[in-house]
C-alpha positions in Angstrom: -24.9 46.7 114.2 -26.1 45.4 117.6 -25.8 41.7 118.4 -28.3 39.7 120.4 -26.1 39.9 123.5 -26.0 43.6 123.1 -29.8 43.8 123.0 -30.0 41.6 126.1 -27.6 44.0 127.9 -29.7 47.0 126.9 -32.9 45.3 128.0 -31.3 44.5 131.4 -30.2 48.1 131.9 -33.7 49.3 131.0 -34.9 47.3 134.0 -32.1 48.2 136.4 -29.9 51.1 135.0 -27.7 51.2 138.0 -27.3 47.4 138.4 -23.7 46.3 139.2 -21.7 44.5 136.5 -21.9 41.4 138.7 -25.7 41.5 138.8 -25.9 42.1 135.1 -23.5 39.2 134.5 -25.6 36.9 136.7 -28.8 37.8 135.0 -27.4 37.4 131.5 -25.4 34.3 132.4 -22.1 35.6 131.1 -18.9 36.7 132.9 -18.6 40.1 134.5 -15.6 40.9 132.3 -17.7 40.2 129.2 -20.5 42.6 130.5 -17.9 45.2 131.3 -16.3 45.0 127.8 -19.6 45.1 126.0 -20.8 48.1 128.0 -17.6 50.0 127.3 -17.8 49.2 123.6 -21.3 50.4 123.3 -20.4 53.6 125.1 -17.3 54.2 123.0 -19.2 53.6 119.8 -21.6 56.4 120.9 -24.6 54.0 120.8 -25.5 53.8 124.5 -25.5 56.0 127.6 -27.1 55.7 131.0 -28.3 59.1 132.0 -30.6 60.5 134.7 -34.1 61.7 133.8 -34.6 64.7 136.0 -38.2 65.4 137.3 -39.6 68.6 135.8 -40.0 70.5 139.0 -36.5 69.6 140.1 -35.2 71.2 136.9 -37.5 74.2 136.4 -40.8 75.8 137.6 -42.8 75.4 134.4 -44.0 72.2 132.6 -42.6 71.2 129.2 -44.2 72.2 125.9 -44.6 70.6 122.5 -43.8 73.0 119.7 -44.7 72.5 116.1 -42.7 74.6 113.6 -43.6 75.3 110.0 -40.7 76.5 107.9 -40.2 78.2 104.5 -39.6 75.8 101.6 -36.2 74.2 101.8 -35.4 75.7 105.2 -36.4 72.8 107.5 -32.9 71.5 107.9 -31.1 74.7 108.7 -34.0 75.9 111.0 -34.0 72.5 112.9 -30.2 72.8 113.5 -30.6 76.4 114.8 -33.5 75.5 117.0 -31.6 72.4 118.4 -29.0 74.7 119.8 -31.4 76.5 122.1 -30.6 75.5 125.7 -34.4 75.0 126.5 -34.8 72.5 123.7 -34.5 69.0 125.0 -35.7 67.3 121.7 -35.5 68.6 118.1 -36.4 66.6 115.0 -37.1 67.3 111.4 -40.5 65.8 110.6 -43.1 65.2 107.9 -46.8 65.7 108.4 -48.2 68.1 110.9 -45.1 70.3 110.9 -41.6 70.5 109.4 -39.8 70.6 112.8 -41.0 69.2 116.1 -39.5 70.5 119.4 -40.0 69.5 123.1 -38.9 72.4 125.2 -38.6 73.0 128.9 -38.3 76.7 129.9 -36.7 77.3 133.3 -39.3 79.9 134.3 -42.8 80.6 133.1 -42.0 84.2 132.6 -39.4 83.2 129.9 -41.9 81.1 128.0 -43.5 84.0 126.2 -40.1 85.3 125.0 -39.0 81.8 123.7 -42.3 80.9 122.0 -43.3 84.4 120.7 -40.0 85.9 119.8 -36.9 83.7 119.8 -38.3 80.6 118.0 -40.2 82.6 115.4 -37.1 84.8 114.9 -35.0 81.9 113.6 -34.3 82.3 109.9 -36.6 80.1 107.8 -39.3 79.7 110.5 -42.7 80.6 109.0 -45.0 79.7 111.9 -45.3 77.9 115.2 -47.9 76.2 117.4 -47.3 75.1 121.0 -49.1 72.9 123.5 -48.5 72.8 127.3 -47.9 69.5 128.9 -50.3 69.1 131.9 -49.5 65.5 132.8 -47.4 62.6 131.5 -48.8 59.1 132.1 -45.6 57.6 130.8 -42.1 58.8 129.9 -39.1 57.3 128.1 -37.7 55.6 131.2 -40.7 53.2 131.1 -40.2 52.0 127.6 -38.8 48.4 127.4 -37.3 45.8 125.1 -39.3 42.7 126.1 -36.5 40.1 125.8 -35.7 38.8 129.2 -37.2 35.9 131.1 -39.0 36.3 134.5 -36.0 34.7 136.2 -33.7 37.3 134.7 -36.0 40.1 135.6 -36.2 38.8 139.1 -32.4 38.9 139.5 -32.2 42.5 138.1 -35.1 43.7 140.4 -32.7 43.3 143.3 -31.0 46.4 142.2 -33.9 48.2 140.7 -34.7 51.4 142.5 -38.3 52.3 142.4 -39.1 55.8 143.7 -41.4 56.1 146.7 -43.2 58.9 144.9 -42.0 62.5 144.1 -40.8 64.7 146.9 -39.1 68.0 145.8 -39.3 69.6 149.3 -36.0 70.9 150.7 -33.7 70.1 147.8 -30.3 71.3 149.2 -27.3 72.5 147.3 -25.5 69.1 147.5 -28.6 67.4 146.1 -28.9 70.0 143.3 -25.2 69.4 142.3 -25.8 65.6 142.5 -28.8 65.9 140.3 -26.5 67.5 137.7 -24.1 64.6 138.0 -26.8 62.0 137.7 -28.3 63.7 134.7 -25.1 63.2 132.8 -24.2 59.8 134.2 -27.0 57.7 135.7 -24.5 55.0 136.8 -22.2 57.3 138.7 -20.7 55.6 141.8 -20.8 56.9 145.3 -17.0 57.2 145.2 -17.1 59.3 142.0 -19.9 61.5 143.3 -18.1 61.9 146.6 -15.0 63.2 144.9 -17.0 65.6 142.7 -19.0 66.9 145.6 -16.3 66.9 148.2 -18.2 64.4 150.4 -17.3 61.1 151.9 -18.2 58.0 150.0 -20.8 57.0 152.6 -22.4 60.4 152.6 -22.5 60.4 148.8 -24.1 56.9 148.8 -26.8 58.0 151.1 -27.4 61.2 149.1 -27.7 59.1 145.8 -30.2 56.7 147.4 -32.3 59.5 148.8 -32.3 61.4 145.5 -33.4 58.3 143.6 -36.0 57.3 146.2 -37.5 60.7 146.2 -38.0 60.5 142.4 -35.9 63.6 141.7 -33.9 61.6 139.1 -34.8 58.4 137.3 -31.8 56.7 135.7 -32.5 55.4 132.2 -30.8 53.9 129.2 -30.5 56.4 126.3 -30.2 54.8 122.9 -31.8 55.7 119.6 -34.8 53.4 118.8 -33.5 52.8 115.3 -30.5 51.0 116.8 -32.9 48.6 118.5 -34.9 47.8 115.3 -37.5 50.5 115.6 -37.0 52.3 112.3 -40.0 54.5 112.4 -40.8 57.2 115.0 -43.9 59.4 115.0 -45.4 62.1 117.2 -49.2 61.7 117.1 -51.5 64.5 118.3 -55.0 63.3 119.2 -58.2 65.3 119.8 -60.4 63.6 122.3 -63.7 64.5 124.0 -63.0 65.7 127.5 -64.6 62.8 129.4 -62.4 60.3 127.6 -59.0 62.0 127.8 -57.8 60.3 131.0 -58.9 56.8 129.8 -57.3 57.2 126.4 -54.1 58.6 127.8 -53.9 55.6 130.2 -54.4 53.1 127.4 -51.8 54.7 125.2 -49.3 54.8 128.0 -49.6 51.0 128.2 -49.2 50.5 124.5 -45.8 48.8 123.6 -45.0 51.7 121.1 -45.3 54.4 123.8 -42.1 56.3 124.6 -43.8 59.4 125.8 -47.5 60.1 126.3 -48.8 63.4 127.6 -52.1 65.2 128.3 -51.8 68.7 126.9 -53.6 72.0 126.8 -53.9 73.2 123.2 -55.7 72.2 120.0 -54.8 68.5 120.8 -55.8 66.6 123.9 -53.1 63.9 124.1 -49.7 63.6 122.4 -48.4 60.1 121.8 -44.7 59.8 120.9 -44.4 56.2 119.6 -41.7 54.0 117.9 -42.5 51.3 115.4 -40.5 48.6 113.6 -42.0 49.5 110.2 -44.9 51.2 108.4 -47.1 48.2 108.7 -46.8 48.3 112.5 -47.7 52.0 112.6 -50.6 51.4 110.3 -51.9 48.7 112.7 -51.6 51.2 115.5 -53.5 53.9 113.7 -56.2 51.8 112.2 -56.6 48.9 114.7 -55.3 49.8 118.1 -56.8 53.3 118.2 -60.1 52.2 116.8 -61.7 50.9 120.1 -60.6 53.8 122.2 -63.5 56.1 123.1 -63.8 59.8 122.3 -61.1 60.2 119.6 -62.4 62.7 117.1 -59.2 63.6 115.1 -55.5 62.9 114.9 -52.5 64.4 113.2 -49.2 62.5 112.6 -45.7 63.9 112.4 -43.2 61.3 111.2 -39.6 61.8 112.4 -37.2 62.2 109.4 -34.1 63.1 111.4 -33.4 63.3 115.1 -31.0 66.1 116.0 -31.3 66.2 119.8 -33.0 64.1 122.4 -33.0 64.8 126.1 -30.4 67.5 125.6 -28.0 65.2 123.9 -27.1 65.8 120.2 -27.6 63.0 117.8 -25.9 62.2 114.5 -26.9 59.3 112.2 -28.5 57.4 115.1 -25.6 57.9 117.5 -24.6 60.5 120.0 -22.8 63.3 118.3 -19.1 63.5 119.3 -19.3 67.3 119.7 -22.0 69.8 120.0 -22.8 71.5 116.7 
């Protein structure tokens, strides 16, 4: 469905999600009106959104968890739909392989984790068993994944409006900043004027607050679009067991792999989780048999292939698009 110019626009937004229409037009060598129309069309067709990826500790006090769910025969679809409705579930997918359903959850408070993992998830009809792993560190996340389509000159133009965080600073997050984080999470391209009206602040104050929030790394704007729309038809969650001395090195290498949307070091039966996207089965086979082979210390791996994505980063999905309404 997507044209070459559509893919170029998405690639540009991946580099600079908050770039002005004028800057996007300059980089892509088209008119600003063309960029504006194309962006509106992709949003109206429920293909693309620019959201704000909120830093874990700005959203909650505990780290995320990977949860693998085994279901009774024939119950994976209904169980996945029920689990996707949990407010703590930021990603839910039906899978084949290690589990029937894969979840990424973020519990607001560590004290609530036991209830979610030991009672609420196992209590869903059709769930036969669960296994979870705690995320300790994430060398790369979805905001870093790129379509490599643009020239160096185009990237240079976009870099003028690329906001690179100075680090992460969650100290003294005030009430206005917390409200702004909520606005940016839903609309990563929100303007200072729009934010000011919502927060009851002047445009100049809202502008400074947006810049501060982004510079402090509390929110990272990113393009949200299903990988299948971009030609990556196959998605898999790969759990690797690695000898302790090699975990950091392997995680770093995987984070640099072009397939990597999310790589995390975890505490559990696995050592590292690699969430990757591939154009086809051959590309994934090359990754498993060729790219992993030279990495040190890998002793085992388990693969869960995504069959259907129901929810990603708290946004419901339907046939590769954003769902018009929550289920």
